C-alpha positions in Angstrom: 27.8 -17.2 -1.3 24.3 -18.3 0.0 23.3 -22.0 -0.7 19.7 -20.9 -1.1 19.8 -20.1 -4.7 19.0 -23.5 -6.1 16.8 -24.6 -3.3 12.9 -24.6 -3.4 10.4 -25.6 -0.7 9.7 -29.3 -0.5 5.9 -28.6 -0.5 4.1 -25.5 -1.3 0.6 -26.6 -0.2 0.3 -25.3 3.4 0.6 -21.6 2.5 -2.8 -20.3 1.2 -1.2 -17.2 -0.6 -2.9 -13.8 -0.8 -4.3 -12.4 -3.8 -2.7 -15.0 -5.9 -3.9 -17.8 -8.3 -2.8 -20.4 -6.0 -3.2 -23.3 -8.3 -1.5 -21.5 -11.2 1.5 -20.4 -8.9 1.9 -23.9 -7.2 2.3 -25.5 -10.6 5.0 -23.0 -11.8 6.2 -21.2 -8.7 8.0 -17.7 -9.0 10.2 -17.5 -5.9 12.7 -14.8 -4.9 15.6 -15.7 -2.5 17.6 -12.5 -2.5 17.5 -8.8 -3.4 19.8 -5.9 -3.6 19.0 -2.3 -4.7 17.0 -2.5 -7.9 17.1 -6.3 -8.5 15.7 -9.7 -7.1 17.3 -12.8 -7.2 15.2 -15.9 -8.1 15.5 -19.4 -6.8 16.9 -20.4 -10.2 19.8 -17.7 -10.0 18.2 -15.1 -12.4 18.0 -11.4 -11.7 14.7 -9.6 -12.0 14.4 -5.8 -12.3 12.0 -4.5 -9.6 9.5 -2.5 -11.6 7.1 -2.3 -8.7 9.1 -1.5 -5.5 7.8 -4.8 -4.4 4.2 -4.1 -3.6 4.4 -0.2 -3.9 6.7 -0.2 -0.8 10.5 -0.7 -1.4 11.0 3.0 -2.2 14.7 3.1 -1.1 15.6 -0.1 -2.9 16.3 -3.6 -1.3 18.5 -4.4 1.6 19.8 -0.9 2.2 22.5 -0.7 4.8 21.2 1.9 7.0 17.9 0.0 7.4 19.4 -3.4 8.0 21.8 -2.3 10.4 19.2 -0.4 12.4 17.1 -3.5 12.7 19.9 -5.6 13.8 21.1 -3.2 16.4 17.6 -2.8 17.7 16.8 -6.4 17.9 19.9 -7.0 20.2 19.1 -4.0 22.4 15.2 -3.9 22.9 13.1 -6.4 21.0 9.7 -5.5 22.4 8.2 -2.9 24.6 4.3 -2.5 25.5 2.5 0.5 23.7 -0.3 0.7 26.3 0.7 3.1 29.2 4.3 2.5 28.6 6.8 3.4 25.6 10.1 3.5 24.4 12.3 6.3 23.0 12.4 5.5 19.2 8.5 5.5 18.9 8.6 9.1 20.1 11.6 10.1 18.1 10.1 8.7 14.9 6.9 10.5 15.6 8.6 13.8 15.6 10.8 12.8 12.5 7.4 12.1 10.6 5.7 15.1 11.6 8.7 17.1 10.3 8.1 16.0 6.8 4.3 15.9 7.0 2.1 18.7 5.6 1.8 21.6 7.9 -0.5 21.0 10.8 -0.5 17.3 10.6 1.2 17.2 14.3 0.3 13.9 15.8 0.9 10.5 14.8 -0.8 7.0 15.6 1.1 3.8 14.8 -0.6 0.7 13.1 1.1 -2.3 11.3 -0.3 -2.2 7.8 -2.1 0.2 5.5 -5.3 -1.9 6.1 -4.9 -1.1 9.8 -4.2 2.5 9.1 -7.3 3.1 7.2 -9.5 1.3 9.9 -7.8 3.5 12.5 -8.5 6.6 10.5 -12.2 5.8 10.0 -12.4 5.2 13.9 -10.7 8.3 14.7 -13.0 10.2 12.4 -16.5 8.9 13.9 -14.9 9.3 17.5 -13.7 12.8 16.8 -17.2 13.8 15.8 -18.7 12.1 19.0 -16.1 13.9 21.1 -17.2 17.3 19.6 -20.8 16.6 20.6 -21.8 15.7 16.9 -22.4 11.9 17.3 -25.0 12.1 14.6 -22.2 11.9 12.1 -21.5 8.2 11.5 -21.6 8.0 7.8 -18.5 7.4 5.6 -18.0 8.2 2.1 -15.6 6.3 -0.1 -15.3 6.1 -4.0 -16.0 3.6 -6.6 -12.7 1.7 -7.6 -11.1 3.0 -4.4 -8.7 0.5 -2.5 -8.3 1.0 1.2 -7.0 -2.4 2.4 -8.8 -5.5 3.2 -10.2 -5.1 6.7 -13.9 -4.5 7.2 -13.7 -0.8 7.2 -11.5 -0.6 4.3 -13.4 -3.0 2.1 -16.8 -1.0 3.1 -15.4 2.4 2.0 -13.5 0.7 -0.8 -14.9 0.3 -4.2 -13.4 -2.8 -5.9 -16.0 -5.3 -6.3 -14.1 -8.5 -5.9 -12.9 -7.3 -2.6 -16.5 -6.8 -1.5 -18.8 -9.1 -2.9 -17.9 -12.3 -0.6 -18.3 -10.5 2.8 -21.9 -9.8 3.3 -23.3 -6.3 4.3 -20.0 -4.8 5.5 -20.3 -1.7 7.4 -23.6 0.5 7.3 -23.8 3.9 6.6 -21.4 3.9 3.7 -22.0 5.5 0.3 -19.5 6.0 -2.6 -18.4 8.7 -4.9 -18.2 7.8 -8.7 -14.6 7.0 -9.8 -12.7 9.4 -12.2 -11.6 7.2 -14.9 -12.9 8.7 -18.2 -10.9 7.0 -20.9 -13.0 8.5 -23.8 -11.9 11.9 -22.6 -8.7 11.4 -21.1 -6.8 8.6 -22.8 -3.1 8.9 -23.0 -3.1 12.0 -20.3 0.3 13.1 -19.1 0.0 13.9 -15.5 -3.4 15.0 -14.2 -6.1 14.8 -16.7 -7.9 17.8 -18.0 -11.4 16.4 -17.7 -13.4 15.0 -14.6 -13.1 17.7 -11.8 -16.9 18.2 -12.1 -17.3 14.7 -10.6 -16.3 15.9 -7.2 -19.8 17.8 -7.3 -21.2 14.3 -6.7 -20.3 14.6 -3.2 -22.7 17.6 -2.8 -25.4 15.1 -4.2 -24.5 12.6 -1.6 -24.4 15.1 1.3 -27.8 16.3 0.3 -29.3 12.9 0.2 -28.0 12.0 3.6 -27.9 15.4 5.1 -24.4 16.8 6.2 -25.3 16.4 9.8 -25.0 12.5 9.3 -21.6 12.5 7.5 -18.4 12.0 9.4 -15.8 11.7 6.7 -14.8 11.3 3.1 -11.9 9.0 2.2 -10.0 8.8 -1.1 -6.7 7.9 -2.4 -5.2 11.1 -4.0 -3.9 8.6 -6.6 -5.8 5.4 -6.9 -3.1 2.7 -7.1 -4.3 -0.8 -6.8 -7.2 -0.3 -9.1 -4.8 0.8 -12.0 -3.3 4.0 -11.2 -6.3 6.4 -11.7 -4.9 10.1 -11.5 -7.1 13.0 -10.2 -8.4 15.3 -12.8 -7.0 18.8 -12.4 -8.8 20.6 -9.6 -10.8 17.5 -8.3 -9.1 17.1 -4.9 -9.5 20.8 -4.3 -13.1 20.7 -4.9 -13.6 17.7 -2.4 -11.6 19.8 0.0 -14.0 22.8 -0.5 -17.1 20.6 0.0 -15.8 18.9 3.0 -14.8 22.1 4.6 -18.2 23.7 3.7 -20.2 20.7 5.6 -18.0 20.2 8.5 -16.7 16.7 7.1 -13.4 15.4 7.8 -11.2 14.5 4.5 -8.9 11.5 4.7 -6.4 11.0 2.2 -5.2 7.3 2.0 -1.4 7.6 1.1 -0.4 4.1 1.7 0.9 4.2 -1.8 1.6 7.9 -2.6 3.3 8.6 0.9 7.1 8.8 1.3 8.1 10.3 -2.1 6.3 8.6 -4.7 5.2 11.7 -6.4 8.3 13.9 -5.9 7.2 15.3 -2.5 7.0 13.6 0.9 3.2 13.2 0.6 0.6 13.5 -2.1 -1.1 16.2 -0.1 2.0 18.4 -0.8 2.1 17.6 -4.3 -1.5 18.8 -5.0 -1.4 21.3 -2.4 -4.6 20.0 -0.6 -4.6 19.7 3.1 -6.7 16.6 4.5 -7.8 16.3 8.1 -6.2 12.7 8.3 -3.5 10.8 6.4 -3.0 7.1 6.3 0.4 5.7 5.5 2.3 2.4 5.6 4.4 0.8 3.0 7.3 3.1 2.3 7.4 4.1 6.0 9.8 1.1 6.7 10.8 0.6 3.0 8.6 -2.6 3.3 11.1 -4.2 5.5 9.0 -4.6 8.6 5.2 -4.1 8.9 4.3 -0.8 10.0 1.9 2.1 9.4 1.2 5.5 10.5 -1.8 7.7 10.8 -1.4 11.6 10.7 -3.9 13.8 12.3 -4.3 17.6 12.8 -3.9 19.2 16.2 -7.7 20.1 16.1 -8.6 16.2 16.0 -6.0 15.3 18.5 -7.1 18.0 21.0 -10.6 17.2 20.8 -9.7 13.9 22.7 -7.7 15.6 25.4 -10.4 16.3 27.8 -11.6 14.9 31.0 -9.6 13.6 33.9 -6.0 13.1 32.9 -5.8 9.4 34.4 -8.3 8.2 31.9 -7.5 6.8 28.4 -8.6 9.4 25.8 -9.1 7.0 22.8 -9.7 3.3 23.2 -7.8 1.9 20.2 -4.2 0.7 19.4 -2.4 -2.4 18.7 0.0 -5.0 20.5 2.7 -3.9 17.9 1.9 -0.1 17.7 5.4 1.6 17.7 7.0 -1.7 17.9 10.8 -0.9 18.8 12.2 -3.0 15.7 9.8 -1.5 13.4 10.3 1.9 14.7 14.2 1.3 14.3 13.5 0.3 10.6 11.4 3.2 9.9 14.1 5.6 11.4 16.7 3.9 9.2 14.5 4.5 6.3 14.0 8.0 6.9 17.9 8.6 7.3 18.2 7.0 3.8 15.5 9.0 2.2 17.1 12.1 3.6 20.8 11.3 2.8 20.0 10.4 -0.9 17.3 13.0 -1.5 14.7 10.2 -2.3 11.7 12.0 -1.0 12.0 14.5 -4.0 13.7 12.3 -6.5 10.6 11.3 -8.3 10.3 15.0 -9.2 13.7 14.8 -10.9 12.9 11.6 -12.9 9.3 12.2 -13.8 9.7 13.8 -17.1 12.1 10.9 -18.3 9.9 8.4 -16.9 6.9 9.9 -18.6 8.6 9.9 -22.1 9.7 6.5 -21.8 6.5 5.2 -20.7 4.4 7.1 -23.4 6.6 5.7 -26.1 4.8 2.3 -25.5 1.7 4.0 -27.0 2.3 2.2 -30.5 2.4 -1.3 -28.9 -0.2 -3.6 -29.7 -3.5 -3.7 -27.6 -2.5 -0.6 -25.7 -5.5 1.6 -25.1 -4.4 4.1 -22.5 -1.1 5.2 -20.8 -1.3 7.2 -17.3 1.6 8.5 -15.3 2.4 10.9 -12.4 5.6 11.2 -10.5 7.3 7.6 -10.6 4.0 5.7 -11.2 2.8 4.6 -14.6 0.0 2.6 -15.9 -0.6 0.8 -19.4 -4.2 -0.4 -20.1 -4.6 -3.1 -22.4 -7.5 -4.2 -24.4 -9.1 -7.1 -22.9 -9.2 -10.4 -24.6 -13.0 -11.1 -25.6 -14.5 -13.3 -22.9 -11.4 -13.7 -21.0 -10.7 -10.4 -18.9 -7.4 -10.0 -17.0 -5.9 -12.7 -19.1 -3.7 -10.4 -21.4 -2.3 -8.5 -18.6 -1.9 -11.7 -16.5 0.0 -13.2 -19.6 2.1 -10.1 -19.8 3.1 -10.4 -16.1 4.3 -13.9 -16.6 6.2 -13.1 -19.7 7.9 -10.1 -18.0 8.9 -12.2 -15.1 10.6 -14.6 -17.6 12.4 -11.7 -19.3 13.6 -10.4 -15.7 11.2 -7.7 -15.1 8.8 -7.4 -12.2 5.4 -5.7 -13.2 2.0 -5.6 -11.2 -1.1 -6.1 -13.1 -4.8 -5.3 -12.1 -7.6 -6.3 -14.4 -6.0 -5.7 -17.7 -3.9 -2.9 -16.6 -0.1 -2.9 -16.1 0.9 -0.8 -13.0 4.7 0.3 -12.4 6.1 1.9 -9.4 9.8 1.3 -9.3 12.1 2.2 -6.2 13.0 5.8 -6.1 16.8 4.9 -6.6 16.1 3.8 -10.0 18.5 5.3 -12.6 17.8 6.3 -16.2 19.5 3.6 -17.7 17.3 1.2 -15.5 14.2 2.9 -16.7 15.6 2.3 -20.4 15.9 -1.4 -19.2 12.4 -1.6 -17.8 10.6 -0.3 -20.7 12.9 -2.2 -23.3 11.8 -5.5 -21.5 8.2 -4.3 -21.4 8.1 -3.3 -25.1 9.5 -6.8 -26.0 6.6 -8.4 -23.9 3.9 -6.2 -25.5 5.2 -6.5 -29.0 5.8 -10.1 -29.3 4.2 -12.2 -26.4 0.5 -11.2 -25.6 
């Protein structure tokens, strides 16, 4: 039995925590000291049902044996190998395994260490691809309002969340943004893809006309916008974006850091929506959140555009010290084995209808103004407290934690994305606890 359950750090001041109300947290810290399958253990010995797969990443549940054993074995065999001009077998094995589950034609993989790095890698690939093809005038990048693409400079430039952008100057130049697709007046309480809003994709034509297609390199969107509060694409919207990009020779990038690896009931959202992008960014579920790692998928057309000139020259001047790290690669292979053996890449499809019914049953709770769902993702939008935006949802987050449930909030929206191993009785437990929070505590 671990002796850590009743211990807390002596001093919390040194760690400047990310995306956290640091002063509030350090007055009343919420610390996890253990985890197994669907549950965390807190420092005071309570169990907490994981309703968010950690941070959208623990798709296979916590402390799964194949993953932990793969890490243990690899750490004792080969801890590090340089990725520049050298390699190790597992990086190549993993790339082949990833290509096997990717949408058809996504035949090549670049490794990163996070979703943020995956996005910046994808943007650099897009710009360099056009230059390699003799189209160096294509330098513009198009993102979307309310989009989240990580926190590096490229990602916050094409991203559209104001708080993530406003403190950091001019960001990248040559960036424009599509309008978001959140239309609560028309689509409130939609189940799955909403009916209204596909016409918003036509805004891409306006932006392309404004700048001229010959200057636009790529469009980047999340198939389902997660971090901004689960904005699900209207029916036909992604297809229209694809058509416009194809028409004008613009690359389409899907940011699947959240939707990748089974979240919608298919390996990738591109397969769920039957829309083929040119580049896919992933991370999170790639290693089940255990070790930082990301992967960027590109088509053979993009890859082959770089494979020219003398063979002894580097084709693409980009990469990271930890690209394809041996231990991260082992963790990813163990994760893929777990997904395959337990059918987790398609399990969300089996649970989606049960999840949907349980989620939408909260419609009668106080202050609920919208509910959204797709696959094993859900969102409950709450009416803000006048003059105190975000407070209602944050209060729900604190109360849920007290009751043994982990939820995620953004603005006044509760976001849910449990591990894909969740059982129906745990779905019931999740929503019973959340109903109690919504009815009695906020």
